[in-house]
C-alpha positions as CSV (number, residue, x, y, z in Angstrom):
1,M,-26.0,17.2,9.0
2,L,-24.3,14.2,10.5
3,L,-27.6,12.2,10.6
4,A,-28.3,13.0,6.9
5,A,-24.8,11.9,6.0
6,H,-25.3,8.6,7.9
7,L,-28.7,8.0,6.2
8,L,-27.0,8.6,2.8
9,L,-24.3,6.0,3.7
10,I,-27.1,3.5,4.7
11,G,-28.8,4.1,1.4
12,W,-25.6,3.4,-0.5
13,W,-24.6,0.4,1.6
14,T,-27.9,-1.4,1.6
15,L,-29.0,-0.6,-2.0
16,R,-25.8,-1.4,-3.9
17,P,-26.2,-4.7,-5.8
18,L,-24.0,-7.5,-4.7
19,E,-21.9,-9.6,-7.1
20,V,-22.6,-13.1,-5.8
21,S,-23.4,-16.3,-7.6
22,W,-26.4,-17.1,-5.4
23,V,-28.8,-15.3,-3.1
24,P,-30.3,-16.7,0.1
25,P,-34.0,-17.0,0.2
26,T,-36.2,-14.3,1.8
27,N,-36.5,-14.8,5.5
28,L,-39.8,-13.9,7.1
29,T,-39.3,-16.3,10.1
30,P,-38.0,-14.5,13.2
31,F,-34.6,-15.6,14.4
32,A,-34.1,-18.2,11.5
33,T,-31.1,-16.4,10.1
34,L,-29.5,-15.9,13.5
35,R,-29.9,-19.6,14.3
36,A,-28.3,-20.4,10.9
37,D,-25.4,-18.0,11.6
38,L,-25.0,-19.6,15.1
39,A,-24.7,-23.0,13.4
40,L,-21.9,-21.6,11.2
41,G,-20.0,-20.4,14.3
42,A,-19.7,-17.6,16.8
43,G,-17.7,-15.4,14.5
44,E,-20.5,-15.5,11.8
45,L,-23.1,-14.8,14.5
46,A,-21.1,-11.9,15.9
47,R,-20.8,-10.4,12.3
48,A,-24.5,-10.7,11.7
49,L,-25.4,-9.3,15.1
50,G,-22.9,-6.4,14.9
51,G,-24.0,-5.5,11.3
52,G,-27.7,-5.6,12.2
53,L,-27.3,-3.6,15.4
54,L,-25.0,-1.0,14.1
55,L,-26.6,-0.1,10.8
56,L,-29.2,2.3,12.2
57,A,-27.8,2.8,15.7
58,P,-26.7,6.4,15.1
59,V,-30.3,7.3,14.4
60,G,-31.0,6.4,18.1
61,A,-28.5,8.9,19.3
62,L,-28.7,11.7,16.7
63,L,-32.4,11.9,15.7
64,P,-33.6,13.7,18.8
65,V,-30.9,16.3,18.4
66,A,-31.6,16.7,14.7
67,L,-35.3,17.2,15.4
68,G,-34.6,19.6,18.3
69,R,-36.4,17.4,20.8
70,W,-33.3,16.4,22.8
71,D,-34.5,17.9,26.1
72,G,-37.9,16.4,26.4
73,P,-39.2,13.6,28.7
74,R,-37.2,10.4,28.2
75,L,-40.0,7.9,27.6
76,P,-41.9,9.7,24.9
77,L,-38.6,10.7,23.3
78,M,-37.4,7.1,23.2
79,A,-40.8,5.9,21.9
80,H,-40.6,8.5,19.1
81,T,-37.0,7.6,18.2
82,V,-37.7,3.9,18.2
83,W,-40.8,4.4,16.1
84,V,-38.8,6.4,13.5
85,G,-36.2,3.6,13.7
86,V,-39.0,1.0,12.9
87,L,-40.1,3.1,9.9
88,L,-36.6,3.5,8.6
89,A,-35.8,-0.2,9.0
90,V,-39.0,-1.2,7.2
91,A,-38.2,1.3,4.4
92,V,-34.7,-0.1,4.0
93,Q,-36.1,-3.6,3.8
94,V,-38.8,-2.7,1.3
95,V,-36.4,-0.8,-1.0
96,R,-33.8,-3.6,-0.6
97,A,-36.3,-6.0,-2.0
98,L,-36.4,-4.1,-5.2
99,V,-32.6,-4.3,-5.7
100,P,-31.1,-7.3,-7.5
101,D,-29.2,-9.7,-5.3
102,R,-30.8,-8.3,-2.1
103,V,-33.5,-10.0,-0.1
104,V,-35.8,-9.1,2.8
105,N,-34.7,-10.4,6.2
106,V,-36.9,-10.0,9.2
107,D,-34.0,-10.7,11.5
108,T,-32.1,-7.7,10.1
109,L,-35.2,-5.5,10.6
110,M,-35.5,-6.6,14.2
111,L,-31.8,-6.0,14.9
112,N,-31.9,-2.6,13.3
113,V,-34.7,-1.6,15.6
114,V,-33.0,-3.0,18.7
115,G,-29.8,-1.1,17.6
116,V,-31.8,2.2,17.5
117,A,-33.2,1.5,21.0
118,L,-29.9,0.5,22.5
119,A,-28.1,3.5,21.0
120,H,-30.8,5.8,22.4
121,L,-30.5,4.2,25.8
122,L,-26.7,4.1,26.0
123,L,-25.4,6.9,23.7
124,F,-28.1,9.6,23.8
125,P,-27.3,10.7,27.4
126,L,-23.7,11.2,26.2
127,V,-24.9,13.2,23.2
128,R,-27.2,15.2,25.4
129,G,-24.4,16.0,27.7
130,L,-22.1,17.0,24.8
131,C,-24.8,19.1,23.3
132,G,-25.2,21.0,26.6
133,A,-25.3,24.7,26.3
134,W,-24.9,24.8,22.5
135,C,-28.1,22.9,21.9
136,R,-30.0,24.8,24.6
137,A,-28.9,28.1,23.1
138,R,-30.0,27.1,19.6
139,S,-33.3,25.7,20.7
140,R,-34.3,28.8,22.7
141,P,-36.9,30.9,21.0
142,G,-35.3,34.0,19.4
143,A,-31.8,32.6,19.7
144,R,-31.2,33.1,16.0
145,R,-32.3,36.7,16.1
146,A,-29.7,37.7,18.7
147,G,-26.1,38.3,17.7
148,W,-24.5,38.8,14.3
149,A,-26.2,37.8,11.1
150,V,-23.6,36.3,8.8
151,R,-25.6,36.7,5.6
152,A,-26.7,40.3,6.3
153,G,-23.2,41.4,7.3
154,G,-24.2,43.1,10.5
155,P,-26.2,42.8,13.7
156,V,-29.7,41.4,13.4
157,G,-32.2,44.0,14.4
158,G,-29.5,46.7,14.7
159,S,-27.8,49.1,12.4
160,V,-24.9,48.9,10.1
161,A,-22.8,52.1,9.8
162,G,-25.6,54.2,11.3
163,L,-28.2,53.1,8.8
164,P,-31.4,51.5,10.2
165,A,-31.9,47.8,9.6
166,P,-34.2,46.9,6.7
167,G,-37.8,47.1,7.8
168,A,-37.0,49.0,11.0
169,A,-38.8,52.3,11.8
170,S,-36.8,55.5,11.7
171,P,-36.0,56.7,15.2
172,S,-36.9,60.3,14.5
173,T,-40.3,59.8,12.8
174,G,-41.7,56.7,14.6
175,P,-43.5,54.0,12.7
176,A,-45.0,55.0,9.4
177,A,-48.7,54.7,8.9
178,P,-49.9,53.4,5.6
179,E,-51.3,56.1,3.4
180,V,-54.9,55.5,2.6
181,G,-56.6,57.8,0.1
182,L,-60.0,59.2,0.9
183,S,-62.8,58.8,-1.5
184,P,-65.6,61.4,-2.0
């Protein structure tokens, strides 16, 4: 849910048209925008680096939990998360190219991917620790069948007010065999 909300925010933030009198040209040369920002001063470079690194960073920490793959081996999990980050960053840049007053910038794409990787390395262990028993209980097979069903109004697999659960066999007669007619 949190990841979906963040992705919606990214969509709104990156796809809204800007009201500017000029638009910088498309940048397909790696590090060209960062060198230009450095020439403008350290503050402008920090703003560009921070914006690029932070835009997709929550994906690095939240995606494994959202997919239920939070307790797997670290290297394949990171590779999968960074790959999804690459796909998201490319998708944002492609769609951004279709919006007026927005241009494709390869430096932003690279910073987005590095932000996903850094967030996975630095924040995912914290998210994994916070998840702890809650995530383990939810990812265990059959975990949703145990306990109370909110929608059904009673225990799952049990009875409500002495009545058998829907689809359960009657305890006195055993399972019912399907009636099959005999033909002559």
